[in-house]
VMD Tcl script that draws the C-alpha trace (Angstrom):
set ca {
  {0.02 0.09 -0.09}
  {1.45 3.41 -1.03}
  {1.89 6.41 1.30}
  {-1.34 8.28 0.29}
  {-3.48 5.12 0.30}
  {-2.30 4.49 3.90}
  {-2.83 8.12 4.69}
  {-6.34 8.11 3.49}
  {-7.38 5.83 6.28}
  {-5.91 8.20 8.72}
  {-7.38 11.31 7.51}
  {-10.17 10.50 5.50}
  {-11.76 12.66 2.90}
  {-9.04 15.29 3.28}
  {-6.61 13.05 1.19}
  {-8.77 13.48 -2.10}
  {-8.64 17.21 -1.57}
  {-4.86 17.30 -1.15}
  {-4.30 15.30 -4.29}
  {-6.57 17.54 -6.48}
  {-4.50 20.48 -5.51}
  {-1.34 19.58 -7.48}
  {-2.73 19.16 -11.05}
  {0.76 19.59 -12.55}
  {2.72 17.82 -9.73}
  {3.54 14.18 -10.81}
  {3.63 11.83 -7.89}
  {3.42 8.14 -8.67}
  {0.96 7.34 -5.75}
  {-1.89 5.42 -7.35}
  {-3.93 5.01 -4.20}
  {-5.38 8.45 -4.85}
  {-5.54 8.61 -8.80}
  {-9.47 8.25 -8.67}
  {-9.94 10.88 -6.15}
  {-7.84 13.29 -8.34}
  {-9.78 12.47 -11.52}
  {-12.97 13.34 -9.78}
  {-11.56 16.62 -8.71}
  {-9.48 17.73 -11.59}
  {-12.67 18.68 -13.74}
  {-14.82 20.14 -11.09}
  {-13.64 23.82 -11.71}
  {-12.22 26.05 -9.09}
  {-12.33 24.97 -5.56}
  {-10.44 25.78 -2.47}
  {-8.14 22.93 -2.38}
  {-4.59 24.48 -2.54}
  {-2.09 23.10 -0.08}
  {1.03 24.49 1.45}
  {4.46 22.96 0.51}
  {6.70 23.66 3.47}
  {10.40 22.63 3.57}
  {13.07 23.08 6.26}
  {16.51 21.73 7.15}
  {18.08 21.34 10.48}
  {19.86 18.80 12.79}
  {20.59 16.60 10.05}
  {17.02 16.26 8.94}
  {15.02 17.26 5.84}
  {11.29 17.93 6.54}
  {9.04 18.31 3.46}
  {5.25 18.89 4.52}
  {2.18 19.22 2.49}
  {-0.40 21.01 4.63}
  {-3.93 22.30 4.27}
  {-4.14 26.04 4.80}
  {-4.46 26.94 8.36}
  {-7.72 28.43 9.56}
  {-8.61 29.23 13.26}
  {-10.98 26.90 14.76}
  {-10.63 24.38 11.81}
  {-8.60 21.14 11.64}
  {-5.81 21.27 9.00}
  {-4.09 18.25 8.08}
  {-0.43 17.69 7.56}
  {1.43 15.10 5.50}
  {5.20 15.27 6.58}
  {8.04 13.50 4.88}
  {11.30 13.00 6.98}
  {14.65 12.27 5.58}
  {18.28 12.30 6.93}
  {20.54 14.79 5.16}
  {23.45 12.37 5.49}
  {21.94 9.93 3.08}
  {18.50 11.33 2.19}
  {16.89 8.16 3.30}
  {13.37 7.90 4.84}
  {13.37 8.15 8.61}
  {11.20 5.10 9.55}
  {10.11 4.72 13.03}
  {10.51 8.26 14.11}
  {8.72 10.09 16.85}
  {7.34 13.39 15.77}
  {5.45 16.01 17.91}
  {4.23 19.24 16.29}
  {3.99 22.58 18.03}
  {2.18 25.76 16.42}
  {3.03 29.11 17.78}
  {1.36 32.41 17.06}
  {2.71 35.59 18.22}
  {4.99 33.81 20.42}
  {2.36 31.78 22.07}
  {1.25 28.05 21.74}
  {-1.73 27.84 19.37}
  {-1.97 24.13 18.71}
  {-0.10 20.81 19.23}
  {-0.17 17.44 17.66}
  {1.55 14.14 17.64}
  {2.03 12.51 14.40}
  {1.15 9.00 13.23}
  {3.17 6.89 10.87}
  {1.42 6.25 7.49}
  {4.34 4.73 5.49}
  {8.16 4.50 5.80}
  {9.41 8.11 6.29}
  {5.81 9.63 5.94}
  {3.77 10.93 9.05}
  {0.21 12.48 9.33}
  {-1.04 14.99 11.96}
  {-3.88 17.28 12.31}
  {-3.63 20.81 13.84}
  {-6.54 23.21 14.93}
  {-5.30 26.70 15.62}
  {-7.02 28.76 18.25}
  {-6.00 32.07 16.92}
  {-5.12 33.92 13.84}
  {-1.78 35.39 12.90}
  {1.71 34.86 11.73}
  {3.62 31.99 13.48}
  {5.87 28.96 12.93}
  {5.42 25.22 13.32}
  {8.16 23.58 15.34}
  {8.66 19.66 14.84}
  {10.45 17.70 17.45}
  {11.75 14.66 15.86}
  {13.38 11.68 17.56}
  {15.22 9.03 15.59}
  {18.28 6.73 16.07}
  {19.92 8.37 13.05}
  {19.06 12.00 13.79}
  {17.02 14.00 16.50}
  {16.27 17.67 16.95}
  {13.83 20.46 16.32}
  {13.06 21.57 12.83}
  {11.14 24.78 12.39}
  {8.75 25.60 9.52}
  {8.70 29.44 9.48}
  {6.39 31.89 7.82}
  {3.02 30.24 8.55}
  {-0.07 32.28 8.73}
  {-3.40 31.27 10.26}
  {-6.53 33.08 8.63}
  {-9.87 33.74 9.98}
  {-11.70 32.18 6.91}
  {-11.04 29.35 4.52}
  {-11.41 31.55 1.55}
  {-8.52 33.95 2.68}
  {-6.51 30.77 3.69}
  {-6.87 28.94 0.36}
  {-6.33 32.01 -1.89}
  {-3.11 32.90 0.29}
  {-1.91 29.35 -0.27}
  {-2.58 29.66 -4.00}
  {-0.37 32.66 -4.10}
  {2.57 30.95 -2.12}
  {2.36 27.75 -4.13}
  {5.43 26.88 -6.03}
  {5.04 27.44 -9.81}
  {5.09 24.01 -11.41}
  {5.09 24.96 -15.00}
  {8.34 23.78 -16.49}
  {9.47 21.83 -13.40}
  {10.22 18.14 -13.19}
  {8.37 16.06 -10.75}
  {10.49 13.70 -8.72}
  {8.68 12.31 -5.69}
  {10.28 11.40 -2.40}
  {9.39 7.83 -2.84}
  {11.46 7.93 -6.12}
  {14.38 9.76 -4.49}
  {14.42 7.33 -1.47}
  {14.86 4.40 -3.77}
  {18.04 5.81 -5.52}
  {21.43 7.41 -4.50}
  {20.00 10.91 -4.16}
  {21.11 14.01 -2.41}
  {20.53 17.72 -2.38}
  {22.78 20.76 -0.98}
  {22.93 24.40 -0.93}
  {25.27 26.11 -3.53}
  {27.92 28.23 -1.64}
  {31.38 29.81 -2.19}
  {34.42 28.16 -1.21}
  {38.04 28.44 -1.96}
  {39.29 26.60 -5.02}
  {42.92 26.72 -6.20}
  {44.16 26.97 -9.67}
  {44.07 23.70 -11.43}
  {46.40 22.30 -14.10}
  {44.37 19.69 -16.08}
  {46.43 16.89 -17.76}
  {46.88 13.10 -17.78}
  {49.03 10.92 -15.88}
  {50.94 7.58 -16.90}
  {50.53 4.79 -14.33}
  {53.64 2.76 -13.90}
  {55.46 0.52 -11.27}
  {57.85 2.56 -9.00}
  {61.37 1.95 -10.31}
  {62.34 0.28 -6.81}
  {59.55 -2.33 -7.62}
  {60.98 -3.30 -11.12}
  {63.48 -5.87 -11.75}
  {65.19 -6.76 -15.15}
  {66.08 -10.20 -15.71}
  {69.32 -11.05 -17.95}
  {70.60 -13.97 -19.76}
  {73.16 -15.89 -17.91}
  {74.59 -17.46 -20.97}
  {74.34 -17.14 -24.82}
  {71.93 -19.25 -26.65}
  {68.35 -19.54 -27.89}
  {65.28 -18.50 -25.90}
  {62.26 -20.73 -25.37}
  {59.48 -18.93 -23.61}
  {57.21 -20.52 -21.11}
  {53.91 -21.79 -22.33}
  {51.81 -19.27 -20.63}
  {54.18 -16.35 -20.43}
  {52.82 -12.95 -21.55}
  {52.93 -9.40 -20.40}
  {50.87 -8.77 -17.47}
  {50.86 -12.38 -16.30}
  {51.18 -12.91 -12.36}
  {54.22 -14.83 -11.31}
  {55.66 -16.29 -8.10}
  {59.15 -16.03 -6.69}
  {61.50 -18.72 -8.15}
  {58.95 -19.44 -11.10}
  {60.73 -20.35 -14.29}
  {59.76 -17.87 -16.95}
  {61.95 -19.10 -20.02}
  {64.77 -21.28 -20.88}
  {68.16 -20.65 -22.85}
  {69.42 -23.52 -24.69}
  {72.66 -24.04 -26.91}
  {73.03 -21.70 -29.91}
  {74.02 -22.31 -33.38}
  {77.87 -22.23 -32.90}
  {80.27 -24.22 -30.67}
  {81.51 -20.99 -29.00}
  {78.03 -20.30 -27.40}
  {76.80 -23.81 -27.05}
  {76.10 -24.14 -23.36}
  {76.58 -27.98 -23.55}
  {79.92 -27.45 -25.16}
  {80.67 -24.88 -22.38}
  {79.57 -27.27 -19.65}
  {81.51 -30.15 -21.09}
  {84.71 -28.04 -21.23}
  {84.16 -26.86 -17.63}
  {83.59 -30.41 -16.44}
  {86.67 -31.59 -18.13}
  {88.87 -28.70 -16.66}
  {87.57 -29.49 -13.25}
  {88.14 -33.23 -13.54}
  {91.70 -32.34 -14.71}
  {92.43 -29.91 -12.04}
  {91.07 -32.23 -9.28}
  {93.45 -35.13 -10.43}
  {96.40 -32.94 -10.67}
  {95.68 -31.44 -7.16}
  {95.37 -34.96 -5.73}
  {98.56 -36.12 -7.29}
  {100.35 -33.03 -6.00}
  {99.14 -33.52 -2.58}
  {100.35 -37.21 -2.55}
  {103.78 -36.35 -4.06}
  {104.26 -33.36 -1.73}
  {104.35 -35.76 1.21}
  {107.43 -37.44 -0.36}
  {108.96 -34.11 -1.33}
  {108.72 -34.83 -4.95}
  {106.95 -31.70 -6.04}
  {107.84 -28.27 -4.81}
  {105.65 -26.13 -2.63}
  {105.33 -23.68 -5.63}
  {103.69 -26.59 -7.82}
  {101.55 -27.68 -4.98}
  {100.21 -24.15 -4.61}
  {99.61 -23.85 -8.33}
  {97.70 -27.13 -8.41}
  {95.51 -26.04 -5.53}
  {94.74 -22.65 -7.22}
  {93.94 -24.32 -10.59}
  {91.70 -26.88 -8.89}
  {89.91 -24.09 -7.00}
  {89.34 -21.99 -10.07}
  {88.06 -24.95 -12.10}
  {85.60 -26.06 -9.39}
  {84.24 -22.64 -9.00}
  {83.54 -22.51 -12.67}
  {82.09 -26.00 -12.73}
  {79.79 -25.43 -9.69}
  {78.54 -22.05 -11.19}
  {77.24 -23.93 -14.26}
  {75.68 -26.57 -12.11}
  {74.00 -23.99 -9.71}
  {72.43 -21.85 -12.49}
  {71.29 -25.00 -14.56}
  {73.61 -24.31 -17.53}
  {74.50 -27.97 -18.06}
  {72.85 -27.61 -21.60}
  {69.80 -25.58 -20.77}
  {69.59 -22.66 -18.64}
  {66.37 -21.70 -16.73}
  {65.50 -17.98 -16.26}
  {63.42 -17.76 -13.05}
  {61.95 -14.62 -11.27}
  {63.46 -13.97 -7.78}
  {60.41 -12.04 -6.66}
  {56.65 -12.45 -6.87}
  {54.76 -9.94 -9.09}
  {53.95 -9.90 -12.66}
  {55.62 -9.51 -16.04}
  {55.71 -5.91 -17.00}
  {57.58 -6.24 -20.40}
  {59.02 -9.14 -22.49}
  {62.12 -8.06 -24.09}
  {62.69 -11.08 -26.24}
  {60.58 -13.30 -28.48}
  {60.58 -17.09 -28.69}
  {63.31 -18.70 -30.60}
  {65.46 -15.36 -30.35}
  {69.30 -15.72 -29.97}
  {70.48 -13.83 -27.04}
  {74.10 -13.05 -25.53}
  {75.02 -13.50 -22.05}
  {73.96 -10.31 -20.01}
  {71.34 -9.16 -22.51}
  {67.85 -8.01 -20.81}
  {65.13 -10.63 -21.30}
  {62.15 -9.33 -19.29}
  {60.95 -6.82 -16.67}
  {59.30 -7.88 -13.69}
  {57.34 -5.67 -11.36}
  {56.58 -6.49 -7.80}
  {53.41 -4.58 -7.63}
  {54.17 -2.98 -4.35}
  {53.71 0.57 -5.27}
  {52.86 2.78 -8.40}
  {53.98 6.12 -9.73}
  {51.68 8.39 -11.53}
  {53.61 10.70 -13.91}
  {51.86 13.66 -15.26}
  {53.43 15.95 -18.06}
  {52.77 19.56 -18.04}
  {54.17 22.47 -20.22}
  {57.21 24.26 -19.10}
  {55.28 27.49 -18.67}
  {53.58 25.98 -15.57}
  {56.91 25.51 -13.72}
  {56.50 28.69 -11.54}
  {52.94 27.47 -10.53}
  {54.13 24.07 -9.51}
  {56.00 25.53 -6.58}
  {52.46 26.08 -4.99}
  {51.26 22.48 -5.64}
  {48.94 21.61 -2.88}
  {47.34 18.19 -3.99}
  {46.21 16.38 -7.04}
  {42.95 14.61 -8.05}
  {42.85 11.39 -10.16}
  {39.95 10.18 -12.20}
  {39.48 6.25 -12.43}
  {37.22 3.36 -12.33}
  {36.44 4.26 -8.66}
  {35.59 7.80 -9.34}
  {37.66 10.89 -8.77}
  {40.07 10.38 -5.82}
  {42.13 12.99 -4.00}
  {45.92 12.53 -3.29}
  {45.03 11.73 0.32}
  {42.31 9.23 -0.80}
  {44.89 6.98 -2.27}
  {47.59 7.54 0.39}
  {49.74 9.17 -2.21}
  {52.75 11.74 -2.01}
  {54.54 13.98 -4.30}
  {57.77 12.43 -5.64}
  {58.80 15.39 -7.86}
  {57.11 18.55 -9.07}
  {58.43 19.67 -12.31}
  {62.12 19.84 -11.35}
  {63.13 18.13 -14.67}
  {62.02 17.55 -18.08}
  {61.62 14.22 -19.74}
  {63.77 12.44 -22.47}
  {63.13 13.90 -25.84}
  {60.43 16.39 -24.61}
  {60.09 19.90 -23.36}
  {57.38 18.79 -20.99}
  {57.93 18.89 -17.17}
  {57.25 15.52 -15.16}
  {55.13 15.81 -12.15}
  {55.29 12.47 -10.28}
  {53.08 11.05 -7.46}
  {53.48 7.75 -5.58}
  {50.98 5.52 -4.15}
  {50.59 2.03 -2.51}
  {47.07 1.75 -3.60}
  {47.92 -0.62 -6.43}
  {44.19 -1.97 -6.83}
  {42.95 1.33 -7.83}
  {44.93 1.96 -10.99}
  {46.14 -0.27 -13.82}
  {49.71 0.14 -14.83}
  {50.33 1.26 -18.35}
  {47.06 3.19 -18.50}
  {46.55 6.84 -18.44}
  {44.26 8.69 -15.93}
  {42.90 12.03 -15.80}
  {44.69 14.14 -13.49}
  {44.05 17.60 -11.87}
  {46.97 19.29 -10.28}
  {45.68 21.66 -7.55}
  {47.66 24.65 -6.63}
  {47.54 26.57 -3.18}
  {46.48 29.76 -4.46}
  {42.87 29.66 -3.65}
  {40.02 31.95 -4.10}
  {36.38 31.79 -3.14}
  {34.27 30.74 -6.01}
  {30.80 29.37 -6.59}
  {31.10 25.68 -7.29}
  {29.04 22.52 -7.48}
  {29.90 18.86 -7.40}
  {30.78 17.40 -10.79}
  {27.88 14.81 -10.28}
  {25.34 17.55 -10.11}
  {26.05 18.55 -13.64}
  {24.11 17.02 -16.60}
  {25.06 17.53 -20.25}
  {22.76 17.78 -23.24}
  {23.44 18.81 -26.76}
  {26.44 20.51 -25.56}
  {24.98 22.46 -22.88}
  {25.30 21.88 -19.07}
  {22.60 21.96 -16.69}
  {21.88 21.33 -12.80}
  {18.53 20.81 -11.32}
  {17.46 23.53 -8.82}
  {15.06 22.34 -5.99}
  {11.89 24.25 -5.95}
  {10.47 21.74 -3.29}
  {11.86 18.34 -2.47}
  {9.62 16.95 -5.12}
  {9.82 19.62 -7.86}
  {13.03 20.59 -9.79}
  {13.77 23.35 -12.33}
  {16.42 22.32 -15.15}
  {18.75 25.43 -15.24}
  {21.41 26.04 -17.69}
  {24.67 27.03 -16.34}
  {28.18 28.29 -17.56}
  {31.25 26.51 -16.02}
  {34.73 27.58 -15.24}
  {37.66 25.49 -13.85}
  {37.36 22.10 -12.46}
  {39.53 20.03 -10.15}
  {37.80 16.88 -11.05}
  {35.60 16.89 -7.91}
  {33.83 20.15 -8.38}
  {33.32 22.68 -11.12}
  {33.15 26.49 -10.85}
  {29.85 27.95 -12.07}
  {30.17 31.42 -13.53}
  {26.60 31.91 -14.67}
  {23.14 30.46 -13.97}
  {23.38 29.90 -10.18}
  {23.17 31.98 -7.12}
  {24.65 31.11 -3.58}
  {22.00 29.76 -1.36}
  {20.09 27.95 -3.91}
  {19.60 24.16 -3.32}
  {20.33 21.85 -6.27}
  {20.60 17.99 -6.80}
  {24.17 16.89 -6.04}
  {23.69 13.07 -6.30}
  {21.21 11.33 -8.75}
  {20.80 14.20 -11.20}
  {20.77 11.57 -14.03}
  {17.73 10.10 -12.41}
  {15.84 13.48 -12.43}
  {16.86 13.79 -16.03}
  {15.35 10.53 -16.79}
  {12.17 11.37 -14.85}
  {11.88 14.53 -17.22}
  {12.16 12.17 -20.14}
  {9.46 9.89 -18.67}
  {7.09 12.86 -18.26}
  {7.71 14.12 -21.75}
  {6.59 10.71 -23.16}
  {3.56 10.35 -20.86}
  {0.72 12.55 -22.22}
  {-1.28 12.02 -19.05}
  {1.52 12.59 -16.54}
  {-0.23 14.93 -14.08}
  {-0.10 14.75 -10.36}
  {-1.29 11.19 -9.64}
  {-1.78 10.93 -5.87}
}
mol new
graphics top color blue
foreach p $ca { graphics top sphere $p radius 0.5 }
foreach p [lrange $ca 0 end-1] q [lrange $ca 1 end] { graphics top cylinder $p $q radius 0.2 }
display resetview
């Protein structure tokens, strides 16, 4: 059962009167569609409602109320949301107090008619200007919210005509009900001036930190055979064999020949050493000959053991000493390599560098670098968000380019993909107050930019704006908005879709 169908049980025939008052306001509350149809063609009647909005104590109150007349019961339908997440405040306790001229004129306790929706009835005992205080208690937010500029009249005729004069002009506005906004990621906020530093917009290349990169080299000459699943970007473990090097096409670089020769030299040196040791006891060989035999044996043994230790007895295995991933392959399968030649680059993946290139004319500005914002799959993040730091700020150019390198480091390796480019906004300390809005508040259409200005929490005006600089998170507005106006900051695309849906529906009126 929707909110108004439930409210009808509590407030009876008044619900139909409220529904008829909003002929251009498109709620999707079918419980009162028939009541609206009966009233919509009945000509002029005193059925206007007051639409009241207030914010305080982390709470948004949007109330639809019958105009207030002394001695008559006026029914109020209040929608309560928390401003932290703009979710409905279900299970709240709500007490109302109407004051006129500083004295209490009426009180009431609200009843819940649906999640986040409460109904109450007020019967003022005097006329005049006053305010409606709502005392709200809820686990997420509690406090007093005051709805100001409320007037109590002596006749229904005056009250309803005053309400009609105060009603928000709905022509050209987009209807987006509280129920709709409660179902999506939605928020509004007041536009205000705040400091924004100068911004250098560029892109940054994501790369492993140099200390996390390791180059594997050939330990002998020969022909390379790559592992069956070896490719750039493949994860590898410490000690994992990536490729092998077998004998080449000539005897001089054939590892089997080299190993056989080293083995023969070792066996000969060992035999000579053993013979000299035996003869030295009988003083048949001199001490100099014995020392030379010992040296030759040690040298031959070291060479032979080295070939054995590195697997160079005909086929050399090339393994990674660290875990990580293959950043770059520098050879192809079947390629001939020389000893010491680079074969592959391995990255540990412990930290990343984001290197942005900026024109040299910005060098003086870079001395005032304050932060940076980076766009990616996780949205735009600040340097603090990624736990980053500045490595260098334009102290040097890049090889073969007049551009200056600005480099940032981060250990948040899951947020970026090495080898890709990310939008980067270098933010400087020189700040000045500007009118700005979150980037998510801006919708684009046919090359123009718009925001949705709140007229009531259920009615929004599509407003074209002109934009200035952006730091990736917020964008300066140079025309089209004033400080203090409230706009949609999250969920603007949903409001835009609601506008399109209303345009396609020829009968899209207010359907309580």
